[in-house]
N, C-alpha and C positions, 0 to 999 in steps of 0.2 A: 065454093071452089073458084079459085082464080086461075084461069088458064095460062095467062101470060102476065107475069109481074116484071116491071122494069124499075130497077132502083138506080137513081142517079146520085152517086155518092155511097159507095159500099164501105162505110166505116163502122163504128160501134153500134149506132142506132140502126142504120140501113141494113147492115150485116145481121144483126140480131133479129131484126124483123123477118128477114129472109129464112134464117135458121128456125125460128119459132113456127112459121107458116109451113116450112117443109117437114119439120117434126110432126106437125098436126096433120099432115096430109092434105093441106088446104090450098096447094099451089102445084101446078103442072110444071111450069117452065119459068125460071128466073134469069133474067138478064141484067148485068151490071155495067154501069158506065162510070167513068171518073177520070180525074186528072192524072193519076198515077197508074201506069201500066203494070209496075211491080205490085201495087196493092191489089189490083184487079186479078192478076195471076195468083196471088196468094188466096184470095177470095174463091177463085175457081179450084184451086188445089185443095182448099179446105171443105169444099162441098157447099159453100155458101151460095154460090150462083152456078148456073149451068153453062152460060156463055158470058164471056168478056167482050163487049162491043165498043168500038170507037166511033162508028158512024151513027148519029142520032136517028136519022130517018130509018135506017135498017132496024135499030133497036126498038123503035116506037110502032112498027108495023104489027097490026093485030093485037096491040097491048090492051089488056083489060084494065089494069091499074099501073100508074106511074107514080112513084114515091120520090119527092125531091128531099134528099137527105144531104143537102149541101149546106155550107155556112150561110148565114142569113144574107150576108152582103152578096153572095152569089145567086140569090133567088131571082133578082131582077133580070140579069142577063140570060139566066137559064130559061126563064118563062118566055123571054123574047125569042130564043132559039126554038122553043117547043111549039110556039103559037101556030106557025103554018103547017106543021107536021102532025098535029093531033087529029085522031079519027073522032067523029061525033060521039061514039059509045065510050071512048076511053075516059076513066076517072083519074084525075090528078089530085094528089094530096101532098102534104109536106109534113115535116117533123120539127119545124122551127120553134125556138124558144120565145119568139115574139110573134104577135099575130096582126096588129093593126097594120104594120108596114107590109107584111106579106099579102094581106088581102088588098092593099092598095095597089101592090105590083100586079096582082091577078087582075084587077079591074082595068089596069093600064094595058096589059099585055095579052090578056086572055078575055076580052070583053064578050067574045061569042061563045066562051066555053065556061062561063061562071056557074051554070047549072051543075057542072060536074067537076068544079074545083072545091075540094072540101079540105079546109084548114084543120090541122090537128097538132097536138103537142104531146108526146109521150114523156111522162115525168120519171125518167130513169136515165142513168148515166154512170160514168166511172171517169177517173182521171186518165185512164189510158184511152187510145184512139186507134183508129185503122181497123182493117178487116180482122186482123188477128186477135182483137180484143173482143170480137162478137161472140155472144152466148145466147143459147136458145131460151134460156130461163130469165133474161133480163127484165122482161115486162110482167112476169107473174106476180099478181097481187099489187101491181103498181097502177097509178092513175094515168089515164090519157084524157086530155082535155080536147074536145072538138068545138070549134067555134063557127057554127053555121052562119051563112049569109042568107038574106031574104031570097036571093035568086037560086039558091041550091035546090036541085032535085031531091026530095025526101028519100027516094029509093037509093040515090048515090050516097047520101049521109048514112043511111042505114047499112049500106055495104061496107063503108070504111070503118063504121062502128063495130060491125060484126068481125072485120079483119082483126081489129085490136082485141076484141074479146076472145077470138080464137087464139091469140097469143098469151091469154091469161090475165089480160089487163082489165081494169075497171074503168069504164067510159063515162065521162061526165061532159055536159055541154054548158058553155056559158058565152056571153058577148065577148068579143075581142078586146074591148077596152078594159072590162073587168079582169080578163086574163092577164093583161100586160101590168095592171096595177098590183095584182096578187103576187106575180112572180118577180116584180121589181124588189118587193119586200123580202120574200123568203127564198129567193135564189140568186137573183142578179146582184143584190147588195152583199150577201155573204161571200160571193166570189170576189167581188171588188175589194172587200176588206181583207180576204185571205191573201190575195195577190199583193196588197199594199203592205201588210205586215212583213211578209218575206222580203219585198223590195226594201223596206225600211231597215231590216236587219243586214241585208246583203250589202248595203252601201255604207255600213259603218266601218270605222278604221279596224275594229276589233271583231269584224263579222266571223272570222275562222273560229275565234275562241268562243263566240257566242253560239254558233252553230254545234260546237263540240259538246256543249252542255245541254243542248235542246233535247227534250225527252218526249214522253207521251202527250203531254198537254199541247205543246208547240206542234207536234205531228198531227194531232187530231184537229186542231184548229186550222191548219194550213194544207190539209189533205187535198182540198180542191184547188189549190194553187198549182197543183200538178196537171190541170186540165189544159185543154188546147188553147194557146194564146190567140190564135187566129179567130176561133169560134167565139171566144168571150169578148174579144174586141168588138167583133160584129154585133153580138148581142147587146152589149153596154151602149154602143152608138145607136143601135136601132131603138132602144127603149130609153134613150137619154133623158127625156123631159120628165118621165115618171121616176127614173132612177135618181135624177138630181134632187127631187123632193124627198125621196127616201134617204139620200145621203145627208140632206139638211136636217132631217128629223134625227138621224142617228148622231150627227154632230151635236145637236141640243142634248141628247142623252149623255155624250161624252162630256160636255160642258157641265152638266149636273153632277156627274160623278167627280169631275175635277174639283168642283166647289166643295163637295162633300169631303173629299180627301184633304183639301187645303184647310178646311175647318176641323179636321180630325173628328168627324162626326161618326163615330163607329155605329150607333144605333141606326142612323139613316142608311149607312152602307149594308149592314146586316139586313135591313128591311128589304132593300133592293135585291140583294143576293137570295134571300128566302123567297120572295115573290117570283123571281126568275126561275129559281130551281123547282118551285111548285108548279108553275106554268109548264115547264119542260116535262116534268113527271106526268102531268095530266095529258099532254100531247103524246108522249109515248104510250101511255095506257090506252088512249083512244086508237092509236095505230094497231096495237096488239089486239083490242077488241074487234077491230074491223077485218082482221085476218082470219 
């Protein structure tokens, strides 16, 4: 049971966490903070939070758990504001899509609170954002990665892990560097490519005509280009070193495909397509088996 939960940034992730914990009866009071008063009022009206607070010191008083559900670029100033206001017993956690930078900010701004700063990343989301997009079942069956630091209190790590398990999530742990390498390949790069394709089409002279004929394939490939530009700008910049390596690897694959096409090598093209289809089918089957 969490007596008082404070969520800074009541959007899709923060709001869904609040709803899931409330539905499970695992929290007594939820306080929300954020930049948009309108969004906080929506969260309160929808029953996501009990109180919308504008004063950080008031919100943090007697807080058991503080969740930083802000864009990655806002983590550093938010931690700086939190530092002098935290009680020794309060656990602070985040939901950021990158981890090495977040842990660096924690070491910089919360050096005396590292035992109770637990970094985490729920692998769930949607192209919609804001409190109105929140849903209680968002994390059911989804992975949540926790990246503990050597300084962490094991009891605090366990409490955050249990919090996510209460939401129906499957909790895994790994080093922050491994986390950032994995998600550069299977999350950050796909978003970059999706945004790039839509941008390419949108700036062509016949963009209107092209979009008029776009159907299921284009819609499926570009769905994630409907995600928050601010959030994905911050993620890509925060993980840019690893993401640049992934982008170079993908360019090598594109160059390979270009050579095959130029040489009209149908057998090689079919081999690549067949291998990719098989790999995807095996991935989908493994996902179904784990549910």
